[in-house]
N, C-alpha and C positions, 0 to 999 in steps of 0.2 A: 720677075716675081709678081709684079702688079698684074701682068697679063694672066698669070695662073689664077690669082685670086679672083679676078673678074670672071674667068670661066667657071670657077667653083661657085661663085655667088649666085649663079642661076640654078644651082642644085639645092634640093631640100635636105641639107646636111644637119644632123643633130649637133648639139653643143659638144658632146663627146667626140663626134666625128671630126669637128673642126680642131679640137685639141690634138688629135692624132695626126692630122695633116700638118699642123704647125710644127709639131715635134719631128716628124719623119721627112717632111718635104721642104717647107719654107726655110727652116734652119739649115738643112743640108745644102741648099742653094749657095749659101755663103760660107760653108764649112771649109772649102778649099782655100779661099782667100784669108780666112781667119788664121790658118796655119802658116801663111806666107808672110804676113805683115800685121802690125797693129793698125786696125782699121780706124779711120777718122770717126770721132764721136757723132758727127752729123750723119754719117752713113749708118752707124749703129742705131741712132735714134729713128732714122727713116725706116729701117727694117723693122724695128720694134713697133713703130706706129702702124705699119701695114699688118703685122701679126696681131696687134691689139684690136684693130678695126675688124679683122676677119674673125677673131675669137668672139667678140661681143655682138657684132652686127652682121657677120657674114659678108662684109664688103671690104674693098681695098682701102678705103679711107672713111673716117667719120670724125666729127667734132664733138668733144665732150668726154667726160670721164666714164670708165667702165664700172661695173658693179663692185669690183675688187681692185685695189691698187695693183699696178703692174709688177712692182717689186715683190708684193706678196704672192701674186700668181706665179712668179718665177722661182719661188721657194720649192724645195723637194716636197713630194706628197707627205712624207713623214713629218715635215715641219709645218704643214698646213697649206701648202700651195698646190699647184697643178703639175709641177715637175717640168715646166717649160724652161729651157735654158736661158740664163741671163747672158746675153750676147757679149757684153763687155767683159764679164768674168771669164767666160769661155774663151774669148779671143786672147786674153792675157795668159790664161793657163796653157793654151795651145802653143803660144810663142815661147814662154819661159819654161815649160815642161813640168810645172808643178802647180798645186792648187792654192798657192799663197793668197791669191786675190779672192778666194771664195771660201770664207770660213765656214766651218760646220755649224748649221743652225740647230736650235733646240727642237727635239721631237715633240709633236703634239700628242697628247694622250689619246686622242680620238682618231688618229690617222689609220690605224689598223682596221677599225670598224667602218670608217667612211669608204675606204678603198678595199674592202674585203673581197676575198676570192669569189664568193657567191653573189656579190653585188652586180647587178646590171650596170654597165658604165654610165648610162644616162641617169640612172637612179643615184649613183655615187655623186655625180656633179651637182644635182639638185640638193642632196643631203649636205654636200660641202658648202653650198651657198647658204643653206638654212643654218648650219652650225655657225657660220660667220655673220648671220643675221643680215643677209644681202638679197633675200628673195623679194622681188618687186611686189608680190601680193601680200607680203608680211604674214605668211602662213605660220600657224602654230599647230603642234600636234594636238588634235582634238581628243579630249578625255573620253568622249563617247566611242570614237573609233578605236582608240587605244585600248579601252576596256574590252571591246569585242575581240581584238587581236590577242590580248593577254589571255582571255578565256579560251580561245582556240588553241593557244600554245601551252596553256597551264603555266603561264609566266607569273612569278611571284613578286616582281618588282613593284614597289609602292609609289613610284614617282611618275609624273606625266611630263616632266621637263625634258626636252630633247637632250641637252648636254648631260643631264643626270642619267638618262637612259643609256646613253653611249658609255658613260663612265661605269654604270652598273655592269654592262656587258663585259667591259675590259677587266673588271675586278672580280667577277663572279667565279665561284669555284665549280665550274662545269667544264666539259670537254671543249677543245678548240673547235670541233665540228659544230657543237651547239652554239658556241659564240658566233661563228661565221653565219649560221642560219639566222640567229637573232639580229645580227647586224644587217643582213639582207632584208629581213622583215621590216626593220625600222626604215631602211632606205626606200623600200617599195612603198611603205605607208606614206612617207613624206612626199615622195614623187607623185603618188596617186592623188593625194589631197591637193597638192599644188596644181596638178593637171586639171582636176575636177573644178577647182575654184577659178582657174584661168578660163576654162571653157564656159563657166557660168557668167563670167564678166564679159567675155568677148563674143560668145555665140548664144548666150541665154539658154544653154543646154545644162540640165540638171541631172546629176547621177545620184541615184538613191542609195541609202546606206547598205542595204542587202546586196545590191549589185556591185558596189565598190568593194565590199569585203570578199565577195565571191571571186571577183577579178583578181584581187591581191593574192588570195589563196591559190588560184589556178596558175597565175604567173610564177609564183614562188616555187610551187611543187614541180612544175614542168621545167623551169630553168635550173633548179638545183639538181633535179634528177639527171640532167645532162652533164653536170659537173661533179657528180659524186666520185670521190676517190675510190680506188680499188680496195684499199685497206681501210676499213671502218669498223669500229667496235659494234658487236651485235646489238648491244643495248641502244646505241645511237641510231643504228639502222632501223630497229623496231620503233624507236621514238619518232623518227621522221616518217616512217611508213604509216604510222597511226594518225598523222595529222590530217 
């Protein structure tokens, strides 16, 4: 497993890509043994340490804490985590044949919007970190950019707070299609602001307001056009086509 991580660490993998590898490959390596015996805690901690290091740093090992506690990362997406399996719970459930050791967590009200169908995976990850207040750059949703985005969408929400925006989407009396579009808009805006500010800090590259908004609109329209469901109300199709 360590050898695989070392080979992957030389690649330019996104955060979302590392999550996929951890879930589909790293955990699968020990899946056979998890169903054969109760693995020693030392072994489980070692596997988790490798997974944690690869998730946060793209390396096989690192010293220090991650941006979010590992126990929270291992919660289901609906409960505010990334859906990475808790190896100890999974091991016991596999042996004893039931989920006694993994109680059902409470669902977070923002999970549907953070992991929405129209969200780009890397945008969802940054939005997730922002919701948990774990972004290194301490980004906030800019009133100026948000006002421009609201004007583009004719969006009537009166808040600029990220948690309140997400809550507004979840409670709004609009179609599920529009909710998914608005969630994707928020995710793209948060990601774009985070990326722009990171580039300004590390590369002294400044992205101007008009260019940033144009990029957000272009990304969203092209991405969502590829994911449009076959059955969509005419009023929603016309609304999206007019954006």
